[in-house]
C-alpha positions in Angstrom: 107.8 115.3 136.8 107.3 116.5 140.3 105.6 119.9 140.2 105.2 120.4 144.0 106.9 118.5 146.9 104.6 116.4 149.0 103.8 118.3 152.2 102.2 115.4 154.2 103.5 112.2 155.6 103.1 109.3 153.1 102.8 106.4 155.6 104.1 102.9 155.0 101.5 102.0 152.3 102.5 104.9 150.1 106.2 104.3 150.8 105.7 100.9 149.4 103.5 101.7 146.5 105.2 104.8 145.0 108.7 103.3 144.3 106.9 100.4 142.4 104.0 102.2 140.6 105.7 105.5 139.6 108.6 104.1 137.8 106.3 101.7 135.9 104.1 104.6 134.8 107.3 106.6 133.8 108.4 103.7 131.7 105.1 103.0 129.9 103.5 106.5 129.5 104.3 110.0 128.5 102.4 112.8 130.3 100.8 115.9 129.1 99.4 117.8 132.1 97.8 121.2 131.7 96.2 123.3 134.4 97.8 121.5 137.4 98.0 124.8 139.2 94.2 124.4 139.8 94.9 121.5 142.2 94.9 123.1 145.6 98.1 123.0 147.5 96.2 122.5 150.8 92.7 122.0 152.2 90.0 119.5 151.4 88.7 119.2 147.8 87.2 116.8 145.3 89.0 115.8 142.1 86.4 114.7 139.6 87.5 112.9 136.4 85.9 111.1 133.5 86.5 107.3 133.5 88.0 105.5 130.6 90.0 102.6 132.0 90.7 100.4 135.0 94.1 102.0 135.1 92.7 105.5 135.7 93.3 105.5 139.4 97.0 104.9 138.9 97.3 107.8 136.2 95.2 110.0 138.4 97.3 109.3 141.5 100.4 110.2 139.5 98.9 113.6 138.6 97.8 114.3 142.2 101.0 113.0 143.8 103.3 115.0 141.6 101.3 118.1 142.5 102.0 117.5 146.2 98.9 115.7 147.4 97.8 112.2 148.4 94.7 110.9 146.7 91.9 109.2 148.6 89.6 107.1 146.5 86.1 105.8 146.9 87.3 102.2 146.1 85.3 99.0 145.3 84.7 97.1 148.5 86.1 93.9 146.8 89.6 95.4 147.1 89.1 95.2 151.0 87.8 91.5 151.0 91.2 89.9 151.8 93.0 90.6 155.0 96.1 91.9 153.2 94.0 94.1 150.8 92.1 95.6 153.8 95.3 96.2 155.6 97.0 97.8 152.7 94.2 100.0 151.3 93.1 101.1 154.7 96.7 102.2 155.5 96.7 104.1 152.2 93.7 106.0 153.2 91.2 104.6 150.7 87.5 104.4 151.3 85.6 101.2 150.6 82.3 101.5 148.8 79.7 98.7 148.7 77.7 99.6 145.7 73.9 99.1 145.8 73.9 98.3 149.5 72.8 100.1 152.7 76.5 100.4 153.5 77.1 102.8 150.6 76.0 105.7 152.9 79.0 104.9 155.1 81.4 105.6 152.2 79.6 108.9 151.7 80.1 109.9 155.4 83.7 108.8 155.2 84.3 110.9 152.1 82.7 113.9 153.7 84.9 113.5 156.7 88.1 113.1 154.7 87.3 116.4 152.8 86.7 118.1 156.2 90.1 116.8 157.4 91.6 118.5 154.4 92.2 115.5 152.1 92.0 115.2 148.3 89.1 112.7 147.5 89.1 111.5 143.9 85.8 110.7 142.5 84.7 109.3 139.0 81.2 110.8 138.9 80.1 108.4 136.1 80.4 105.6 138.7 82.0 103.2 136.1 84.0 103.2 133.0 82.1 105.0 130.2 79.9 102.9 128.0 79.5 105.7 125.5 80.5 104.3 122.1 82.9 107.2 121.5 84.4 107.1 124.9 82.8 110.4 126.0 81.7 111.1 129.6 78.2 109.7 130.4 75.6 111.1 132.7 76.9 111.5 136.3 75.9 110.1 139.6 75.3 112.4 142.6 78.2 111.4 145.0 80.6 114.2 144.1 77.9 116.9 144.1 76.4 115.7 147.5 79.9 115.7 149.1 80.6 119.2 147.7 77.2 120.6 148.9 77.7 119.1 152.3 81.2 120.4 152.8 81.4 123.5 150.6 84.7 122.3 149.3 86.0 123.0 145.8 85.3 120.5 143.0 88.3 120.4 140.6 87.2 118.9 137.2 89.7 116.9 135.1 89.3 115.8 131.5 91.6 112.9 130.7 92.3 110.8 127.6 94.9 108.1 126.7 94.6 105.7 129.7 92.3 103.5 127.6 95.3 102.9 125.2 97.3 101.5 128.1 94.6 99.3 129.3 91.4 99.2 127.1 88.1 99.5 128.8 86.8 96.3 130.4 89.9 94.3 129.6 92.7 92.9 131.8 95.6 92.8 129.4 97.6 96.0 129.2 99.4 97.3 126.0 102.6 98.6 127.7 104.8 99.5 124.7 105.2 101.7 122.9 104.7 104.3 125.6 101.2 105.7 125.7 100.4 109.4 125.9 98.3 110.3 129.0 96.6 113.7 128.6 95.1 115.5 131.6 93.6 118.9 131.6 92.7 120.3 135.1 90.1 123.0 135.2 89.2 125.7 137.8 86.7 124.8 140.6 83.2 124.2 139.4 81.0 127.1 140.6 78.4 125.7 143.0 78.3 128.8 145.3 74.7 129.6 144.5 73.5 126.1 145.4 75.3 125.8 148.8 72.6 127.7 150.8 69.7 126.0 149.0 67.8 123.1 150.4 69.5 119.9 149.3 66.7 118.7 147.1 67.0 116.2 144.3 66.7 119.0 141.8 69.5 121.1 143.4 71.8 118.0 143.7 71.1 117.1 140.0 71.9 120.7 139.0 75.3 120.5 140.8 76.0 117.1 139.2 75.2 118.4 135.7 77.5 121.4 136.2 80.4 119.0 137.3 79.8 116.7 134.3 79.6 119.7 131.9 83.0 121.0 133.2 84.6 117.6 132.8 83.1 117.1 129.3 84.4 120.5 128.2 87.9 119.7 129.3 87.7 116.3 127.5 86.6 118.2 124.4 89.7 120.4 124.8 92.0 117.3 125.2 90.5 115.5 122.2 90.1 118.6 120.0 86.6 117.7 119.0 83.0 118.4 120.3 81.2 115.9 122.5 77.8 114.5 121.4 75.1 117.0 122.2 73.5 114.6 124.7 75.5 112.6 127.3 75.1 108.8 127.2 72.8 107.4 129.8 73.1 103.7 130.6 69.5 103.6 132.0 67.9 105.1 128.9 70.1 103.0 126.6 69.3 99.8 128.5 72.9 98.7 129.0 74.6 97.4 132.0 76.9 100.0 133.6 79.1 97.4 135.1 80.5 94.4 133.3 82.5 93.3 130.2 80.8 94.5 127.0 82.3 91.8 124.9 80.8 89.1 127.2 77.5 90.9 127.1 77.5 90.8 123.3 78.3 87.1 123.3 75.3 86.5 125.6 73.0 88.6 123.4 73.0 91.7 125.7 73.0 95.2 124.4 
């Protein structure tokens, strides 16, 4: 369901990936996209989504691509470890992130530069697949807010649901049939205008992050047709690991 034609050159990596991935998604999912007109036709921006499955980057790419843009992701550095992986993902314009390392700042700088070049940078502010028991958005990390405050670019929130049925969280075996319904609701830009001229203190960045997560959560509530918990799940307060396989954690006696 192409809404807008792509206006930029795809490059060889996208020319290879699209004919493989898009037909697979069309065969295994049905799509309910609302508010796609909020995705800018041109110019740099951040697309900020809740994170429910490892397949999220593919379903989000489908949304963005069929609205005429190429997504640039802050991708796990492990995808770039092999020569082939580095060659392909670099050609596709993806940005490697080395979590919990000094090199993470380089990913932030690359994302800022990509936005300033007019690119669409896709960010999952939670930083990992949600560990909320009900699958709701968790507390957010500051990356999307810091990029937005540094560039003044729009932050477009998206609430999504259904990808976890195609590939359940923290699992590797997809459930391809019957086709799964992927719902995505795209909201208007998050209003951060009053924060752009303020000193970039921790409090200001946190306020921007809270606004982004509130916008995403409100959209997820619309998609799911029910209210979110009054307080967003915080992995630090809950004492759970943000990264890993919860089933393995339970077997090992971890919360």
